[in-house]
N, C-alpha and C positions, 0 to 999 in steps of 0.2 A: 650505756646508750641514753638514759636519763639522766646520767651526770653532765653528758655533752649538751644537750638542751637546755639544761640550767645553766650552764656555762655560757651559751651563747643565746641565751634571753638576758643576761644579765650582763652581756657587754652590747647588747643592743639597750637597754635602759640606761647605761652608761653613757652610749655616745647619744642617745636620746637630750639626755641633762646638758652635754656637752654643746649641744647643738642650741638649746634651748635657750642656755647661759650665752651663749655665742650672738644667738637672735636679741636676747637683751642689751647687751654691750654694744650692737648693731644700732639697735633702733634709740638709746640714749646718747651714743654719737653723732647721729642723725640730730635728733630733737638739739643736742647743743650745738652743731655748725649751726643749723638753723637760727636760732638766739645769737649766734656771735654774726650773724650775717644781715640779722635785722640790726641790730646793734651798729655794726659798722656803717650800715647805708643811712641810720639815722646820723650818727656822725657825721657822712660826705656829703651827707644832704646840706650841713649849714655850711658851706662855704661854694663860693660864687666866683667865677669866672667869667670876666667879659670876653667877647667871642674873639677879639684882635690878640688876646692875651692868650689862647688856648694853646697847648700843647696837642700836636697830632698823636694822634692812639699808635703806641707801639704794640705790632701784634707778635704773639711768644713766638719763638723757633721753635721748628720738632727737631729736639734735640735727645738724641740715644742714651745720653750720660743721665739725665735728669728722671730717666721713666724706671719705672721699678717693676719688675715680670711680678706674675702673679702669687705667686711662691713667697719673693722677697715683702710684696704688699703686707702678706697675710703674715708674715711673720712680724710684724710692726709692732709694738706694743703699743694698749689702747689705754696705759697706764693714767692714773689722776682724772681720770672718765667717771663721770657718777653713773653709776649701776642701777638701772629701774628694778 
């Protein structure tokens, strides 16, 4: 019985470590996206177009092919992202 408790607590500790690592990876990805968005905004802010030359905004279509399920999204690797 005590062996089962030890195994269960070891599993809880492992899951906790995995959760913490995932949280750090998510935070790093979020920070990187925020920096990239700021850099992109800075880059495009330098371009100016006269009102008569503007292209109408294109609204994205709701295409199911381009959507990932939650499981597919969770399975996407975050390789190359810094981990805090």
